[in-house]
N, C-alpha and C positions, 0 to 999 in steps of 0.2 A: 817249298814255301807256298802255302795256300794262296797269298796274294797273287803269286806268278800263274797259278792254276786258274783262277778266276779271270785273271787278265786275259789268257789264252782263250778261255771260253767265249768272252767277249770280243776277240779280235781287236784288242786295244793294247797291242804292243808298244804304242806310244806313251803309254802311263808308266812312269818309273815306279819301281818297287825296291823298297831298301829294308835292310834288316834292322829291326828294333832291339832292345834290351831283351834278355831272355828271362831274367829274375826280377823280382821287386827290389826296391833300393836297399832294405835291410832285413827283410823277412824271407822265411823260405816260400817257394812259389806254391799258389793254390791253382789247381787245373780244373776245368769243367767238363772233361772228357765224358763223364757220365750224361751229360745233357747233350753236348755238341759231337759225342762220338769220338772215336780214337784218332780220326783223321782231322778233327775240328771242324769236318763239313758235313755232319750227320751221316758219316760213314757211306758217303755217296759215290766213293770210287772214282772221283773226277781224275782223269790221267795227270800224271806228274808233268810239270812244265819241263821243256828241254831249254829254256831260257834261264841264263844266271841272273841272280838279283845284282843290283847296282853295287859297285864297289863301295859306295858311300854308305854310312850309317843312317838311320833314320833321322838322327839328331843333325847330322852333317846336311842331309838333304833339305830339312827344313830351314836351316841356318842360310843356306844357299838361297832358298825361296824367299826369305825375309830380306837377303841382301838386294835381290833384283827387284823385288816388288815395291811399289810406292809405300811411304809411310803409312801405317794403319790400314793396309790394303789386303791382308792375308787372313782368311778365315780358316780355322783348323777344327775339323770335326773328330772328335775323340770317342771311339766306340769301344775302348777296352779299358784297362787299368792305366793310370795316368803317369806311368814310369818314365816313359820317353819324353813327355812334355816337362815333367819335374826335372829331369837331367839337363833338358834344354835351359830351363829358366834358371837352374843353378850354376850352369856353366857358362851362360851367356845372359847376365841379368838384364842387359839392355834389350833383349828380345821381347820382353813383356811390353815395352812401350812401343813396339813394332807390329804387333798383332793386332788385326782388327777385332777378332774375337775368338774365344774358344768355346766351342759348342760341345758340351759334355753329356754323353749319356752315362748316367750314373747318380747314385744317391737316392734317399727316400726321405721326403721333407715334411711329411704329415699335413700336406695341403688337402688330402682327400682321405677317405678311409682305406684307400689301397696304398698309402705313402708309408709302407712298413718294409722290413728287411725281406730278402729272399735267400739269404745265406745264413743269418742270425735274425732273431726278431727284430733287429733294428738297422742292420746293414745290408746294403745292396751290393752284388758281387763285385764290380769294376772298382768300387771304393774300398771294399773289404780286401780285396787281393793286394793292394798296395796304399793303405791309409797314409803313410809318411808322404808318398808322392803325391796324393791327394790333397793333404795339408799344405804342402808348397804350392800347388796350383791354386788352390782356393784363396791363398793368402797373397798371391802375386798381384802385380799391378795390371795384368791382362784383363780385359772385359769379359766377363764370363756369363754363359747361358747353359742352363742345365734342363735336361729332359730326364725325370726320375720315373720311379715305380708308381709315383702318385698318378700318372697318366697312362703309362704303358700297360699297367696291370688291371686298369677298368675293362671289365668284360666286354663292353661294346667295341672298345678299341683293338680287341684281340682277333686273330685270324680263326675263323670257325671252320668246321668239317665243310661246310657249304662252299664257303671261300676256297679252301683247298681243292674242292672238287673242280671249280672253275680254273684253276691253275693247272691241274692234272690233264685236263682235257684239252689245253691249249696245245698247238703243235709246234711253238717255237723251241728252240734249243735252250733258252734261258730259262722258260717255264718248266721245261723237262728237269732241268738241273735243280731248280728250286724244289720241284716236287719231290725229287730223291732226298735232298737235304731236309725237307719238313717232315717227310713220311713218317719216320719213327715216332718223333714226339707228338705230332698232331694226333696220331692214332692212340697214343698212350694217355695224353691228357684232355683230348677232345677239343682242346683250344690252344692257342699259342701266342704269347705276347710277342710284339713286333718292336722290341726296343731300339735296336740300331736303325731300322728302315724309319721309324717315327723320328729319330733325331736328324737323320740326313733329310728327311722331309720338310724339317722346320726351315731349311734354306731353299728348298725348291718351291714351296708354296707357304711362305710365312703367314698369310691370311688365314689359315687353318688353326692357328695356334693363339692362346691366350696366356699371359705371363703375370706374375706378380714380383716385386722386388723384397727380398729378404736378405738379412745378414746371416751367413752360414758358417759354422765351424765344424772342422772334421775331428772326431774323436780318435785318438791313437794309443791312449793308455788305458783306457777301460778294460777291465778283466772280461766283462760280457758285453761291452758297447763299443769295441774297436771297429772302426769303420763306419761309425754312425755319423750321418750328416745333419747336424743340429741346426735347424733353421729357426730363428728367433721371430716368432709370430706376434710377440707382444708389443713390437714397436708401433704398429698401427693403432693400436688399443691405448697404449700408455705414454707413448711419446717419450719414453726414458731412454737412458743410454743402454746400448747393447754391445756386444763384443762380436767381432767376425766381419767379413767385408760383404757388402752389399752385391747381389747378384740377381740375374733374371731367372726365376724358376718357372717352367711350365705347369700351368695349373688346370688348363682345359684344351680339348682338341675338338675340331668338327670330325666325329668318328666316321661317318659316311664319306666325307670328302677325302680323309685321309686313307681309308680303305681303298676307295676307288682309285685314288692316285698310285697306291701301292700295287693294286692288280693290274692296272693298264701298264705299269712299267715292266711288270714280269711278263704278262701275255701279249705284250706288243712287239717282241723280238724273238 
């Protein structure tokens, strides 16, 4: 399990790793091995972990954390398809009222010229991989915040070859690992979007980010629009009735501040 391999690298055996659901709720699985490599870590050959994953499932682990945390005290950062969160909300509906916020890396909301799909013309991968799960989450009572392709795909927010060079020349083991993970794609594309790091960064340094509130629906039936996140941008202009739940959508980021934060974290260990 890749989570355990990374935890071992960071010498953070105190962090529990639990096994999540392997497949989408109702659809066949969609894998991204062509981008992330056969091992899911850029074919970096990180040694297999000798540690066994926790006996509990990811859903049980989150449920236990909610049980011991204060009401509305738990923030969950979601950097993949929303299958596990949807299963949690379906199996334990009361959990939605106990979560402080769900921070989602996913979607394309049309807030910038880059807010278009990366799997289809309108769908981002994490939502496309399990749109039924995304629909459950987006319609839940849990407070939602999303970082989509609108900001992660803006060129100035992406990793450049110059940025990569600074990572590669760093002597830390974390930087060395990152250089291996990034190597194939950064040289192939000459630039690399930092989807997940940016989503995590919203909680590390919130002042770097700007948001707008929109009502959003997830399309699950469309023949060519499945997985589309439809943000109703008319409301602020017309004041009319709209469908969907209102959520915070990231619309801008201090690119210099974010990139510096990202590079400092990688090269400082």
